[in-house]
N, CA, C and O atoms as a GROMACS GRO file, in nm:
protein
  308
    1MET      N    1 -13.742   0.998  -9.713
    1MET     CA    2 -13.830   1.087  -9.784
    1MET      C    3 -13.965   1.018  -9.803
    1MET      O    4 -13.974   0.895  -9.808
    2ILE      N    5 -14.067   1.099  -9.815
    2ILE     CA    6 -14.204   1.049  -9.823
    2ILE      C    7 -14.270   1.106  -9.948
    2ILE      O    8 -14.256   1.224  -9.978
    3LEU      N    9 -14.342   1.021 -10.020
    3LEU     CA   10 -14.418   1.064 -10.136
    3LEU      C   11 -14.562   1.085 -10.094
    3LEU      O   12 -14.619   1.001 -10.024
    4GLY      N   13 -14.623   1.196 -10.136
    4GLY     CA   14 -14.760   1.224 -10.098
    4GLY      C   15 -14.832   1.309 -10.201
    4GLY      O   16 -14.773   1.353 -10.299
    5LYS      N   17 -14.962   1.332 -10.176
    5LYS     CA   18 -15.043   1.414 -10.266
    5LYS      C   19 -15.111   1.523 -10.184
    5LYS      O   20 -15.173   1.496 -10.081
    6VAL      N   21 -15.098   1.648 -10.232
    6VAL     CA   22 -15.159   1.762 -10.164
    6VAL      C   23 -15.311   1.748 -10.172
    6VAL      O   24 -15.367   1.728 -10.280
    7ILE      N   25 -15.377   1.760 -10.055
    7ILE     CA   26 -15.524   1.748 -10.052
    7ILE      C   27 -15.591   1.872  -9.994
    7ILE      O   28 -15.712   1.874  -9.975
    8GLY      N   29 -15.513   1.975  -9.964
    8GLY     CA   30 -15.574   2.098  -9.913
    8GLY      C   31 -15.474   2.185  -9.840
    8GLY      O   32 -15.359   2.147  -9.819
    9GLN      N   33 -15.520   2.303  -9.801
    9GLN     CA   34 -15.439   2.397  -9.725
    9GLN      C   35 -15.485   2.400  -9.580
    9GLN      O   36 -15.600   2.369  -9.549
   10VAL      N   37 -15.393   2.439  -9.492
   10VAL     CA   38 -15.424   2.458  -9.352
   10VAL      C   39 -15.417   2.608  -9.328
   10VAL      O   40 -15.313   2.670  -9.350
   11TRP      N   41 -15.526   2.668  -9.282
   11TRP     CA   42 -15.534   2.813  -9.261
   11TRP      C   43 -15.518   2.845  -9.113
   11TRP      O   44 -15.566   2.773  -9.026
   12SER      N   45 -15.448   2.955  -9.087
   12SER     CA   46 -15.426   2.999  -8.950
   12SER      C   47 -15.435   3.152  -8.945
   12SER      O   48 -15.381   3.220  -9.032
   13THR      N   49 -15.503   3.204  -8.844
   13THR     CA   50 -15.513   3.349  -8.832
   13THR      C   51 -15.395   3.408  -8.755
   13THR      O   52 -15.369   3.528  -8.764
   14ARG      N   53 -15.324   3.323  -8.680
   14ARG     CA   54 -15.206   3.369  -8.606
   14ARG      C   55 -15.091   3.276  -8.636
   14ARG      O   56 -15.109   3.155  -8.652
   15HIS      N   57 -14.971   3.333  -8.644
   15HIS     CA   58 -14.852   3.252  -8.669
   15HIS      C   59 -14.728   3.325  -8.615
   15HIS      O   60 -14.735   3.442  -8.578
   16ILE      N   61 -14.618   3.256  -8.611
   16ILE     CA   62 -14.491   3.314  -8.569
   16ILE      C   63 -14.445   3.411  -8.677
   16ILE      O   64 -14.438   3.374  -8.794
   17GLU      N   65 -14.415   3.533  -8.638
   17GLU     CA   66 -14.380   3.637  -8.736
   17GLU      C   67 -14.259   3.604  -8.821
   17GLU      O   68 -14.255   3.639  -8.939
   18LYS      N   69 -14.161   3.538  -8.764
   18LYS     CA   70 -14.038   3.508  -8.838
   18LYS      C   71 -14.048   3.385  -8.928
   18LYS      O   72 -13.951   3.347  -8.992
   19LEU      N   73 -14.165   3.323  -8.932
   19LEU     CA   74 -14.183   3.206  -9.017
   19LEU      C   75 -14.158   3.246  -9.162
   19LEU      O   76 -14.211   3.348  -9.207
   20PRO      N   77 -14.080   3.169  -9.237
   20PRO     CA   78 -14.048   3.204  -9.375
   20PRO      C   79 -14.174   3.205  -9.465
   20PRO      O   80 -14.279   3.155  -9.425
   21GLN      N   81 -14.160   3.261  -9.585
   21GLN     CA   82 -14.270   3.262  -9.681
   21GLN      C   83 -14.303   3.118  -9.722
   21GLN      O   84 -14.213   3.038  -9.747
   22GLY      N   85 -14.429   3.088  -9.727
   22GLY     CA   86 -14.474   2.955  -9.765
   22GLY      C   87 -14.612   2.929  -9.710
   22GLY      O   88 -14.677   3.019  -9.657
   23ALA      N   89 -14.657   2.806  -9.724
   23ALA     CA   90 -14.791   2.770  -9.678
   23ALA      C   91 -14.785   2.633  -9.612
   23ALA      O   92 -14.697   2.552  -9.640
   24PHE      N   93 -14.880   2.610  -9.523
   24PHE     CA   94 -14.894   2.476  -9.465
   24PHE      C   95 -14.999   2.401  -9.547
   24PHE      O   96 -15.112   2.448  -9.564
   25LEU      N   97 -14.961   2.285  -9.596
   25LEU     CA   98 -15.050   2.205  -9.679
   25LEU      C   99 -15.080   2.072  -9.612
   25LEU      O  100 -14.994   2.014  -9.546
   26LYS      N  101 -15.202   2.025  -9.630
   26LYS     CA  102 -15.241   1.892  -9.584
   26LYS      C  103 -15.206   1.796  -9.696
   26LYS      O  104 -15.248   1.813  -9.810
   27VAL      N  105 -15.127   1.694  -9.663
   27VAL     CA  106 -15.077   1.600  -9.762
   27VAL      C  107 -15.119   1.459  -9.725
   27VAL      O  108 -15.101   1.415  -9.611
   28GLU      N  109 -15.175   1.389  -9.821
   28GLU     CA  110 -15.214   1.250  -9.802
   28GLU      C  111 -15.092   1.162  -9.831
   28GLU      O  112 -15.032   1.170  -9.938
   29ILE      N  113 -15.058   1.080  -9.733
   29ILE     CA  114 -14.947   0.986  -9.749
   29ILE      C  115 -14.998   0.846  -9.717
   29ILE      O  116 -15.110   0.829  -9.668
   30GLU      N  117 -14.918   0.748  -9.746
   30GLU     CA  118 -14.956   0.610  -9.713
   30GLU      C  119 -14.973   0.599  -9.561
   30GLU      O  120 -14.880   0.626  -9.486
   31GLY      N  121 -15.090   0.559  -9.519
   31GLY     CA  122 -15.116   0.544  -9.376
   31GLY      C  123 -15.182   0.663  -9.310
   31GLY      O  124 -15.205   0.660  -9.189
   32GLY      N  125 -15.214   0.769  -9.385
   32GLY     CA  126 -15.281   0.883  -9.322
   32GLY      C  127 -15.251   1.015  -9.390
   32GLY      O  128 -15.222   1.020  -9.509
   33ASN      N  129 -15.259   1.122  -9.312
   33ASN     CA  130 -15.234   1.258  -9.361
   33ASN      C  131 -15.135   1.327  -9.269
   33ASN      O  132 -15.126   1.296  -9.150
   34ILE      N  133 -15.059   1.422  -9.326
   34ILE     CA  134 -14.971   1.506  -9.245
   34ILE      C  135 -14.984   1.650  -9.294
   34ILE      O  136 -15.035   1.675  -9.403
   35VAL      N  137 -14.937   1.742  -9.212
   35VAL     CA  138 -14.929   1.882  -9.251
   35VAL      C  139 -14.781   1.910  -9.276
   35VAL      O  140 -14.696   1.884  -9.191
   36ALA      N  141 -14.752   1.965  -9.395
   36ALA     CA  142 -14.614   1.994  -9.432
   36ALA      C  143 -14.601   2.139  -9.476
   36ALA      O  144 -14.694   2.195  -9.535
   37PHE      N  145 -14.487   2.200  -9.446
   37PHE     CA  146 -14.462   2.337  -9.488
   37PHE      C  147 -14.417   2.335  -9.634
   37PHE      O  148 -14.333   2.254  -9.673
   38ASP      N  149 -14.474   2.426  -9.714
   38ASP     CA  150 -14.447   2.430  -9.857
   38ASP      C  151 -14.386   2.564  -9.898
   38ASP      O  152 -14.459   2.662  -9.912
   39PRO      N  153 -14.253   2.569  -9.920
   39PRO     CA  154 -14.191   2.693  -9.968
   39PRO      C  155 -14.193   2.704 -10.120
   39PRO      O  156 -14.149   2.805 -10.175
   40LEU      N  157 -14.244   2.601 -10.188
   40LEU     CA  158 -14.239   2.596 -10.334
   40LEU      C  159 -14.362   2.650 -10.405
   40LEU      O  160 -14.354   2.688 -10.522
   41GLY      N  161 -14.476   2.654 -10.337
   41GLY     CA  162 -14.599   2.699 -10.400
   41GLY      C  163 -14.672   2.588 -10.473
   41GLY      O  164 -14.724   2.610 -10.583
   42CYS      N  165 -14.678   2.470 -10.415
   42CYS     CA  166 -14.744   2.356 -10.477
   42CYS      C  167 -14.895   2.373 -10.481
   42CYS      O  168 -14.953   2.444 -10.399
   43ALA      N  169 -14.958   2.307 -10.578
   43ALA     CA  170 -15.102   2.318 -10.599
   43ALA      C  171 -15.175   2.197 -10.542
   43ALA      O  172 -15.114   2.095 -10.510
   44ASP      N  173 -15.307   2.211 -10.530
   44ASP     CA  174 -15.392   2.102 -10.485
   44ASP      C  175 -15.381   1.984 -10.583
   44ASP      O  176 -15.374   2.005 -10.704
   45LYS      N  177 -15.378   1.863 -10.530
   45LYS     CA  178 -15.369   1.737 -10.605
   45LYS      C  179 -15.232   1.714 -10.668
   45LYS      O  180 -15.215   1.622 -10.748
   46GLU      N  181 -15.135   1.795 -10.632
   46GLU     CA  182 -14.999   1.778 -10.683
   46GLU      C  183 -14.926   1.672 -10.602
   46GLU      O  184 -14.941   1.665 -10.480
   47THR      N  185 -14.847   1.590 -10.668
   47THR     CA  186 -14.767   1.488 -10.600
   47THR      C  187 -14.637   1.554 -10.555
   47THR      O  188 -14.568   1.620 -10.633
   48VAL      N  189 -14.603   1.534 -10.428
   48VAL     CA  190 -14.488   1.602 -10.369
   48VAL      C  191 -14.397   1.506 -10.295
   48VAL      O  192 -14.437   1.395 -10.259
   49LEU      N  193 -14.275   1.550 -10.273
   49LEU     CA  194 -14.176   1.476 -10.197
   49LEU      C  195 -14.150   1.552 -10.068
   49LEU      O  196 -14.127   1.673 -10.070
   50ILE      N  197 -14.156   1.481  -9.955
   50ILE     CA  198 -14.148   1.544  -9.822
   50ILE      C  199 -14.031   1.484  -9.744
   50ILE      O  200 -14.003   1.365  -9.753
   51THR      N  201 -13.964   1.570  -9.668
   51THR     CA  202 -13.865   1.524  -9.571
   51THR      C  203 -13.915   1.565  -9.433
   51THR      O  204 -13.991   1.661  -9.419
   52GLN      N  205 -13.872   1.493  -9.331
   52GLN     CA  206 -13.919   1.520  -9.195
   52GLN      C  207 -13.804   1.530  -9.097
   52GLN      O  208 -13.690   1.495  -9.128
   53GLY      N  209 -13.836   1.580  -8.979
   53GLY     CA  210 -13.742   1.583  -8.867
   53GLY      C  211 -13.638   1.693  -8.878
   53GLY      O  212 -13.666   1.801  -8.930
   54SER      N  213 -13.519   1.664  -8.828
   54SER     CA  214 -13.413   1.765  -8.821
   54SER      C  215 -13.369   1.814  -8.959
   54SER      O  216 -13.325   1.928  -8.973
   55VAL      N  217 -13.381   1.730  -9.059
   55VAL     CA  218 -13.346   1.771  -9.196
   55VAL      C  219 -13.440   1.881  -9.242
   55VAL      O  220 -13.396   1.978  -9.305
   56ALA      N  221 -13.569   1.869  -9.212
   56ALA     CA  222 -13.667   1.971  -9.250
   56ALA      C  223 -13.639   2.102  -9.176
   56ALA      O  224 -13.644   2.208  -9.238
   57ALA      N  225 -13.610   2.096  -9.049
   57ALA     CA  226 -13.584   2.216  -8.970
   57ALA      C  227 -13.453   2.283  -9.011
   57ALA      O  228 -13.443   2.406  -9.007
   58ALA      N  229 -13.353   2.205  -9.051
   58ALA     CA  230 -13.222   2.258  -9.088
   58ALA      C  231 -13.224   2.335  -9.220
   58ALA      O  232 -13.129   2.407  -9.250
   59PHE      N  233 -13.330   2.320  -9.298
   59PHE     CA  234 -13.342   2.392  -9.426
   59PHE      C  235 -13.340   2.542  -9.404
   59PHE      O  236 -13.291   2.617  -9.489
   60PHE      N  237 -13.394   2.588  -9.292
   60PHE     CA  238 -13.404   2.730  -9.263
   60PHE      C  239 -13.280   2.775  -9.187
   60PHE      O  240 -13.269   2.751  -9.066
   61THR      N  241 -13.187   2.839  -9.255
   61THR     CA  242 -13.059   2.875  -9.195
   61THR      C  243 -13.064   3.008  -9.119
   61THR      O  244 -12.989   3.026  -9.022
   62ASP      N  245 -13.151   3.100  -9.159
   62ASP     CA  246 -13.158   3.231  -9.093
   62ASP      C  247 -13.237   3.228  -8.964
   62ASP      O  248 -13.219   3.315  -8.878
   63TYR      N  249 -13.324   3.130  -8.950
   63TYR     CA  250 -13.414   3.125  -8.835
   63TYR      C  251 -13.445   2.979  -8.805
   63TYR      O  252 -13.474   2.902  -8.896
   64LYS      N  253 -13.440   2.941  -8.680
   64LYS     CA  254 -13.471   2.804  -8.642
   64LYS      C  255 -13.623   2.788  -8.642
   64LYS      O  256 -13.689   2.812  -8.540
   65ALA      N  257 -13.678   2.748  -8.754
   65ALA     CA  258 -13.822   2.735  -8.772
   65ALA      C  259 -13.873   2.607  -8.706
   65ALA      O  260 -13.809   2.502  -8.715
   66PRO      N  261 -13.987   2.615  -8.639
   66PRO     CA  262 -14.045   2.497  -8.574
   66PRO      C  263 -14.122   2.411  -8.674
   66PRO      O  264 -14.244   2.394  -8.664
   67ILE      N  265 -14.049   2.357  -8.772
   67ILE     CA  266 -14.112   2.280  -8.880
   67ILE      C  267 -14.058   2.138  -8.878
   67ILE      O  268 -13.937   2.117  -8.871
   68ASP      N  269 -14.149   2.042  -8.883
   68ASP     CA  270 -14.111   1.901  -8.877
   68ASP      C  271 -14.130   1.829  -9.009
   68ASP      O  272 -14.074   1.721  -9.028
   69ALA      N  273 -14.208   1.884  -9.101
   69ALA     CA  274 -14.230   1.823  -9.232
   69ALA      C  275 -14.219   1.932  -9.338
   69ALA      O  276 -14.285   2.035  -9.327
   70LEU      N  277 -14.137   1.909  -9.440
   70LEU     CA  278 -14.106   2.009  -9.540
   70LEU      C  279 -14.120   1.950  -9.680
   70LEU      O  280 -14.062   1.845  -9.709
   71ILE      N  281 -14.195   2.017  -9.766
   71ILE     CA  282 -14.204   1.975  -9.906
   71ILE      C  283 -14.079   2.021  -9.976
   71ILE      O  284 -14.049   2.141  -9.979
   72ILE      N  285 -14.004   1.926 -10.034
   72ILE     CA  286 -13.877   1.960 -10.097
   72ILE      C  287 -13.879   1.939 -10.248
   72ILE      O  288 -13.782   1.971 -10.316
   73GLY      N  289 -13.989   1.888 -10.300
   73GLY     CA  290 -13.996   1.867 -10.444
   73GLY      C  291 -14.137   1.844 -10.492
   73GLY      O  292 -14.223   1.796 -10.418
   74SER      N  293 -14.159   1.880 -10.618
   74SER     CA  294 -14.286   1.856 -10.686
   74SER      C  295 -14.258   1.751 -10.793
   74SER      O  296 -14.173   1.770 -10.879
   75ILE      N  297 -14.330   1.641 -10.787
   75ILE     CA  298 -14.305   1.529 -10.878
   75ILE      C  299 -14.384   1.546 -11.007
   75ILE      O  300 -14.506   1.557 -11.004
   76ASP      N  301 -14.314   1.548 -11.120
   76ASP     CA  302 -14.378   1.563 -11.250
   76ASP      C  303 -14.425   1.429 -11.306
   76ASP      O  304 -14.535   1.419 -11.359
   77GLU      N  305 -14.343   1.327 -11.294
   77GLU     CA  306 -14.378   1.194 -11.347
   77GLU      C  307 -14.343   1.086 -11.248
   77GLU      O  308 -14.364   0.968 -11.275
   0.00000   0.00000   0.00000
């Protein structure tokens, strides 16, 4: 798992129709930035917990979503 801070949203005018509800967020992590899918509704500058790879893709049981990084938690403290 990776700890990061939300630094913005990624906007797209076209997307896969079956993509679940959520947003793509730009997240600052140690060593750079990544884009992660956010089903939780996290805000800018919020500290988040991210999982990557097959674990992130397996979260979506109804549809095999092409997602490699998934926000799985919002860190309060």
